[in-house]
BAMARVEX-768967 format. One record per residue (C-alpha): x, y, z. Coordinates in steps of 0.5 Angstrom, whole numbers. Example, Ala and Ser with C-alpha at 12.3 -4.5 7.8 and 13.67 -1.06 7.14 Angstrom:
2
TORTOR     c1     c2     c3
TORTOR     25     -9     16
TORTOR     27     -2     14
end
This chain:
504
TORTOR     c1     c2     c3
TORTOR     61    -69     38
TORTOR     59    -65     44
TORTOR     61    -59     41
TORTOR     56    -60     35
TORTOR     50    -62     40
TORTOR     51    -56     44
TORTOR     51    -52     38
TORTOR     45    -55     36
TORTOR     42    -54     42
TORTOR     44    -47     42
TORTOR     41    -46     35
TORTOR     34    -49     37
TORTOR     34    -45     43
TORTOR     35    -39     39
TORTOR     30    -41     34
TORTOR     25    -42     40
TORTOR     27    -35     43
TORTOR     26    -31     36
TORTOR     19    -35     34
TORTOR     16    -36     41
TORTOR     18    -32     46
TORTOR     19    -25     43
TORTOR     13    -25     39
TORTOR      9    -28     45
TORTOR     12    -22     49
TORTOR     10    -17     44
TORTOR      3    -19     42
TORTOR      1    -21     50
TORTOR      4    -14     51
TORTOR     -1    -11     46
TORTOR     -6    -15     49
TORTOR     -5    -13     56
TORTOR     -5     -5     54
TORTOR    -11     -6     49
TORTOR    -15    -10     55
TORTOR    -13     -4     60
TORTOR    -15      1     55
TORTOR    -22     -3     54
TORTOR    -23     -4     62
TORTOR    -21      4     63
TORTOR    -27      6     57
TORTOR    -32      1     61
TORTOR    -30      4     68
TORTOR    -31     11     64
TORTOR    -38      9     62
TORTOR    -40      7     69
TORTOR    -37     13     72
TORTOR    -41     18     67
TORTOR    -47     14     68
TORTOR    -46     14     76
TORTOR    -45     22     76
TORTOR    -51     23     71
TORTOR    -55     19     76
TORTOR    -52     24     82
TORTOR    -53     30     78
TORTOR    -60     28     77
TORTOR    -61     26     84
TORTOR    -58     33     86
TORTOR    -62     37     81
TORTOR    -69     34     83
TORTOR    -67     35     91
TORTOR    -66     42     90
TORTOR    -72     43     85
TORTOR    -77     39     90
TORTOR    -74     43     96
TORTOR    -76     49     92
TORTOR    -83     47     91
TORTOR    -84     45     98
TORTOR    -81     52    100
TORTOR    -86     55     95
TORTOR    -92     51     98
TORTOR    -90     54    105
TORTOR    -89     61    103
TORTOR    -96     61    101
TORTOR    -98     58    108
TORTOR    -94     64    111
TORTOR    -97     69    107
TORTOR   -103     69    111
TORTOR    -99     69    118
TORTOR    -96     75    122
TORTOR    -96     71    128
TORTOR    -89     70    130
TORTOR    -90     64    134
TORTOR    -95     61    129
TORTOR    -89     62    124
TORTOR    -84     58    129
TORTOR    -89     52    130
TORTOR    -90     52    122
TORTOR    -82     52    121
TORTOR    -81     47    127
TORTOR    -86     42    124
TORTOR    -83     42    117
TORTOR    -76     41    119
TORTOR    -78     35    123
TORTOR    -81     32    117
TORTOR    -75     34    113
TORTOR    -68     31    114
TORTOR    -65     34    109
TORTOR    -66     41    112
TORTOR    -60     43    117
TORTOR    -65     49    119
TORTOR    -71     53    116
TORTOR    -71     61    117
TORTOR    -76     67    117
TORTOR    -72     73    114
TORTOR    -75     80    114
TORTOR    -73     84    108
TORTOR    -68     88    111
TORTOR    -64     81    112
TORTOR    -66     80    120
TORTOR    -68     73    122
TORTOR    -74     73    126
TORTOR    -76     66    127
TORTOR    -72     59    126
TORTOR    -71     52    127
TORTOR    -64     53    130
TORTOR    -62     58    136
TORTOR    -58     64    134
TORTOR    -52     65    138
TORTOR    -52     72    136
TORTOR    -56     77    131
TORTOR    -55     75    124
TORTOR    -56     79    118
TORTOR    -56     76    111
TORTOR    -58     81    107
TORTOR    -51     82    103
TORTOR    -52     74    101
TORTOR    -53     74     93
TORTOR    -59     69     93
TORTOR    -62     73     98
TORTOR    -62     80     94
TORTOR    -63     76     87
TORTOR    -70     73     91
TORTOR    -72     80     93
TORTOR    -71     83     86
TORTOR    -74     77     82
TORTOR    -79     75     87
TORTOR    -77     68     85
TORTOR    -74     62     89
TORTOR    -66     62     89
TORTOR    -61     58     91
TORTOR    -54     60     94
TORTOR    -47     57     92
TORTOR    -44     52     98
TORTOR    -41     56    103
TORTOR    -39     55    110
TORTOR    -45     56    115
TORTOR    -43     60    121
TORTOR    -50     57    125
TORTOR    -49     50    123
TORTOR    -41     50    123
TORTOR    -41     46    116
TORTOR    -42     47    109
TORTOR    -49     49    107
TORTOR    -53     51    101
TORTOR    -59     56    102
TORTOR    -65     57     98
TORTOR    -69     63     99
TORTOR    -77     63     97
TORTOR    -80     70     97
TORTOR    -87     71    102
TORTOR    -91     76     98
TORTOR    -96     80    102
TORTOR   -103     82     99
TORTOR   -101     87     94
TORTOR    -96     82     91
TORTOR    -90     85     94
TORTOR    -84     81     98
TORTOR    -86     82    105
TORTOR    -80     77    108
TORTOR    -76     71    105
TORTOR    -77     63    107
TORTOR    -70     61    107
TORTOR    -68     53    108
TORTOR    -61     51    109
TORTOR    -60     44    106
TORTOR    -54     39    109
TORTOR    -48     38    104
TORTOR    -47     32    108
TORTOR    -54     29    107
TORTOR    -52     30     99
TORTOR    -45     26    101
TORTOR    -48     21    104
TORTOR    -53     19     99
TORTOR    -47     19     94
TORTOR    -43     14     98
TORTOR    -49      9     99
TORTOR    -50      9     91
TORTOR    -43      9     89
TORTOR    -38      7     94
TORTOR    -33      5     90
TORTOR    -33     11     85
TORTOR    -29     18     87
TORTOR    -33     24     86
TORTOR    -31     31     87
TORTOR    -37     36     88
TORTOR    -34     43     86
TORTOR    -37     50     87
TORTOR    -37     56     82
TORTOR    -31     58     85
TORTOR    -27     52     83
TORTOR    -27     50     91
TORTOR    -28     42     92
TORTOR    -34     42     97
TORTOR    -33     35     99
TORTOR    -31     28     96
TORTOR    -35     22     96
TORTOR    -33     15     95
TORTOR    -26     14     96
TORTOR    -23     19    100
TORTOR    -18     21     95
TORTOR    -18     21     87
TORTOR    -13     15     85
TORTOR     -7     17     80
TORTOR     -7     22     74
TORTOR    -14     20     71
TORTOR    -18     25     67
TORTOR    -24     25     71
TORTOR    -31     25     68
TORTOR    -35     32     69
TORTOR    -42     34     69
TORTOR    -45     41     71
TORTOR    -51     41     75
TORTOR    -58     45     73
TORTOR    -60     48     79
TORTOR    -54     50     83
TORTOR    -47     52     80
TORTOR    -43     46     81
TORTOR    -40     41     77
TORTOR    -39     34     79
TORTOR    -32     30     77
TORTOR    -32     23     77
TORTOR    -25     19     77
TORTOR    -26     12     74
TORTOR    -23      6     77
TORTOR    -16      4     75
TORTOR    -16     -3     79
TORTOR    -16     -9     74
TORTOR    -21    -14     77
TORTOR    -20    -21     78
TORTOR    -25    -23     72
TORTOR    -21    -18     68
TORTOR    -14    -21     70
TORTOR    -17    -28     68
TORTOR    -19    -26     61
TORTOR    -13    -23     60
TORTOR     -9    -29     62
TORTOR    -13    -33     58
TORTOR    -12    -29     52
TORTOR     -4    -29     53
TORTOR     -4    -37     54
TORTOR     -8    -37     47
TORTOR     -3    -33     44
TORTOR      3    -37     47
TORTOR      0    -44     45
TORTOR     -1    -41     38
TORTOR      6    -39     38
TORTOR      8    -46     40
TORTOR      4    -49     35
TORTOR      7    -45     29
TORTOR     14    -46     32
TORTOR     12    -54     32
TORTOR     10    -53     25
TORTOR     16    -49     23
TORTOR     20    -55     26
TORTOR     16    -60     22
TORTOR     18    -56     16
TORTOR     25    -56     17
TORTOR     25    -63     19
TORTOR     22    -65     12
TORTOR     26    -60      8
TORTOR     32    -64     11
TORTOR     30    -71     10
TORTOR     28    -69      3
TORTOR     35    -66      2
TORTOR     38    -72      5
TORTOR     34    -76      1
TORTOR     36    -72     -5
TORTOR     43    -73     -3
TORTOR     42    -81     -3
TORTOR     39    -81    -10
TORTOR     45    -77    -12
TORTOR     50    -82     -9
TORTOR     45    -88    -12
TORTOR     45    -85    -19
TORTOR     53    -84    -19
TORTOR     54    -91    -17
TORTOR     49    -93    -23
TORTOR     54    -89    -27
TORTOR     60    -92    -25
TORTOR     57    -99    -26
TORTOR     55    -97    -33
TORTOR     62    -94    -35
TORTOR     65   -101    -32
TORTOR     60   -105    -36
TORTOR     59   -101    -42
TORTOR     64   -105    -46
TORTOR     62   -112    -44
TORTOR     55   -110    -47
TORTOR     58   -107    -53
TORTOR     62   -114    -55
TORTOR     56   -118    -56
TORTOR     52   -113    -59
TORTOR     58   -112    -64
TORTOR     57   -120    -66
TORTOR     50   -119    -67
TORTOR     51   -113    -71
TORTOR     56   -118    -76
TORTOR     51   -123    -76
TORTOR     45   -119    -78
TORTOR     50   -116    -84
TORTOR     51   -123    -86
TORTOR     43   -124    -86
TORTOR     42   -118    -90
TORTOR     47   -121    -96
TORTOR     43   -128    -96
TORTOR     36   -125    -96
TORTOR     35   -120   -101
TORTOR     27   -119   -101
TORTOR     25   -112   -100
TORTOR     21   -113    -94
TORTOR     27   -117    -90
TORTOR     31   -112    -92
TORTOR     27   -107    -89
TORTOR     27   -111    -82
TORTOR     34   -112    -82
TORTOR     35   -104    -83
TORTOR     30   -103    -77
TORTOR     34   -108    -73
TORTOR     41   -105    -75
TORTOR     38    -98    -73
TORTOR     36   -101    -66
TORTOR     42   -104    -65
TORTOR     46    -98    -66
TORTOR     41    -94    -62
TORTOR     42   -100    -56
TORTOR     50    -98    -57
TORTOR     49    -91    -56
TORTOR     44    -92    -50
TORTOR     49    -96    -47
TORTOR     54    -90    -47
TORTOR     48    -85    -46
TORTOR     46    -89    -40
TORTOR     52    -86    -37
TORTOR     48    -79    -36
TORTOR     46    -82    -30
TORTOR     53    -81    -27
TORTOR     56    -76    -31
TORTOR     54    -73    -37
TORTOR     58    -75    -44
TORTOR     59    -71    -50
TORTOR     52    -70    -54
TORTOR     51    -69    -61
TORTOR     45    -64    -61
TORTOR     42    -62    -67
TORTOR     35    -58    -69
TORTOR     30    -64    -70
TORTOR     23    -64    -72
TORTOR     19    -68    -66
TORTOR     14    -71    -71
TORTOR     20    -74    -75
TORTOR     23    -77    -69
TORTOR     16    -80    -67
TORTOR     15    -83    -75
TORTOR     22    -86    -75
TORTOR     20    -89    -68
TORTOR     13    -91    -70
TORTOR     15    -98    -73
TORTOR     18   -101    -67
TORTOR     12    -97    -62
TORTOR      7   -101    -67
TORTOR     11   -108    -66
TORTOR     11   -107    -58
TORTOR      3   -105    -58
TORTOR      2   -111    -63
TORTOR      5   -115    -58
TORTOR      1   -113    -52
TORTOR     -5   -113    -57
TORTOR     -6   -106    -55
TORTOR     -8   -100    -60
TORTOR     -3    -95    -61
TORTOR     -6    -88    -63
TORTOR     -1    -83    -66
TORTOR     -3    -75    -66
TORTOR      2    -71    -69
TORTOR      2    -63    -70
TORTOR      0    -61    -77
TORTOR      6    -57    -77
TORTOR     14    -59    -76
TORTOR     16    -58    -68
TORTOR     23    -56    -68
TORTOR     27    -58    -62
TORTOR     35    -58    -60
TORTOR     36    -65    -58
TORTOR     40    -71    -59
TORTOR     35    -75    -63
TORTOR     36    -82    -60
TORTOR     35    -79    -53
TORTOR     28    -77    -55
TORTOR     27    -84    -58
TORTOR     29    -87    -51
TORTOR     24    -83    -47
TORTOR     19    -85    -51
TORTOR     20    -92    -52
TORTOR     21    -92    -44
TORTOR     14    -89    -43
TORTOR     10    -93    -48
TORTOR     13    -99    -45
TORTOR     11    -97    -38
TORTOR      4    -95    -41
TORTOR      3   -102    -45
TORTOR      5   -106    -39
TORTOR      0   -102    -35
TORTOR     -6   -105    -39
TORTOR     -8   -111    -36
TORTOR    -14   -113    -40
TORTOR     -9   -112    -47
TORTOR    -15   -109    -50
TORTOR    -13   -102    -48
TORTOR    -11    -96    -52
TORTOR     -4    -92    -52
TORTOR     -4    -85    -55
TORTOR      2    -80    -57
TORTOR     -1    -73    -58
TORTOR      4    -68    -60
TORTOR      2    -60    -61
TORTOR      5    -53    -60
TORTOR      3    -51    -53
TORTOR      5    -44    -50
TORTOR     11    -43    -54
TORTOR     13    -50    -53
TORTOR     13    -57    -56
TORTOR      8    -61    -52
TORTOR      8    -69    -52
TORTOR      3    -73    -48
TORTOR      3    -80    -47
TORTOR     -4    -83    -45
TORTOR     -6    -90    -43
TORTOR    -12    -93    -41
TORTOR     -9    -98    -36
TORTOR    -10    -99    -28
TORTOR     -7    -92    -26
TORTOR     -3    -91    -20
TORTOR     -5    -88    -13
TORTOR     -2    -81    -10
TORTOR      3    -84     -6
TORTOR      6    -88    -11
TORTOR      6    -82    -16
TORTOR     10    -78    -11
TORTOR     16    -84    -11
TORTOR     16    -85    -19
TORTOR     22    -81    -20
TORTOR     26    -84    -15
TORTOR     32    -88    -17
TORTOR     31    -96    -16
TORTOR     23    -95    -14
TORTOR     19   -100    -19
TORTOR     12   -103    -18
TORTOR     15   -108    -23
TORTOR     17   -115    -21
TORTOR     23   -115    -26
TORTOR     24   -107    -26
TORTOR     30   -103    -25
TORTOR     27    -97    -22
TORTOR     32    -93    -27
TORTOR     27    -92    -33
TORTOR     24    -86    -31
TORTOR     30    -83    -27
TORTOR     33    -83    -34
TORTOR     27    -80    -38
TORTOR     27    -74    -33
TORTOR     35    -73    -33
TORTOR     34    -73    -41
TORTOR     28    -68    -41
TORTOR     32    -64    -35
TORTOR     38    -63    -39
TORTOR     34    -60    -45
TORTOR     31    -55    -40
TORTOR     24    -59    -41
TORTOR     19    -61    -36
TORTOR     16    -68    -35
TORTOR     10    -69    -30
TORTOR      5    -75    -29
TORTOR     -2    -75    -27
TORTOR     -6    -82    -26
TORTOR    -12    -84    -23
TORTOR    -13    -91    -21
TORTOR    -17    -95    -25
TORTOR    -18    -90    -31
TORTOR    -11    -89    -33
TORTOR     -4    -85    -33
TORTOR     -2    -79    -37
TORTOR      5    -77    -38
TORTOR      6    -69    -40
TORTOR     13    -67    -43
TORTOR     14    -60    -45
TORTOR     21    -58    -49
TORTOR     23    -51    -51
TORTOR     22    -50    -59
TORTOR     28    -47    -63
TORTOR     28    -44    -70
TORTOR     29    -49    -76
TORTOR     36    -49    -80
TORTOR     36    -44    -85
end
């Protein structure tokens, strides 16, 4: 017993593992990866937005610096006094924190005035931006380089100072602090790692976090005013809010998997209950068959006596109408005798005498008995036969037994004794269809689901075996029987039997 219990527990645990745990793990892994990619996409969009802001900020700073220098160059065109030039440079430098130095440079590259003291003579004539500014007579910006004067990375901007004839007389050079740009980036986006790379692919500085995290592909933009590029490295950290959202999704999936598991378990329990019920019904039917076999001769003995007396009455009363009634009684006694034998079909099948019969003819033979039953209940009986014969392979009395049972049930369902019972026969979808319809009180849905269960009855004196016998007979002929009922409107029983070819 313990082994069976342990086996059941292991089986239940295995089902739970297969239905709940494994699918939950797989689905939640997919959710985590999807959410992670989604979060990374959000971080990349944020990084792209921020480095675009920094790009515009640096470009605007360089453009604004060039405009400021060009304004100063116009002032310096009228000045030749070195002292005055020095004073102008000092005043501009004190007003602009972005400048690490301002210098007045001759065409030969010698610095004649500046805001920073030179430890030694410096010549910048070989600088690319200097030569370009002389050649084009326009402001030019250098790439970032390590300044000997400032001891740090700087960007130089050179603006020509023209003489009266429009020729370059000298250059006004401004050195912009690179750490000034770095500080601005740290303030605007402290959590975003941004690397600033010059035209030689050398990293000038990194803003935000000190080093890029992971092996994430950066978001890149290129500046318009300087040959630089900015690389922004999106965050890889999943925040608490993101973790909370992912946890909620995972819990929902886990809950749904448990609901599915419960539904499957419920289905299996119902299936097992139906199987056990069918086994119980089969045992009941087998018991009925056993009882029928043991009592069949007890029923046949009085029937034999009745049949003998009917034969005597046939000898005494010669009237044709009486003889008709006696023949009907004799036929029905014979049918009762056969029904007693065929009642064993509930327990184990007996030998049958199947033949090809016309369904219309079977109903016509049965009509006197059906009519008398309807008259007894003061109910109208309406027979609607098919215009052409409908041949089925069956034992005639089986079909009579089914129809008598169904009509009797229909008559008993009509309480007002003023209703109508209809038997309609037709060919439908390659089968012979029989519909027994009444205008009785009908049945609720919960009753309809139990109609073919052995010993279930709504009658005070019923056995609950009539419909069971009917279904067993119809199933034996590979047919179907179904019941559709509406409370206070009536019931319709539909039988479908396969058609066969008539005898040659």
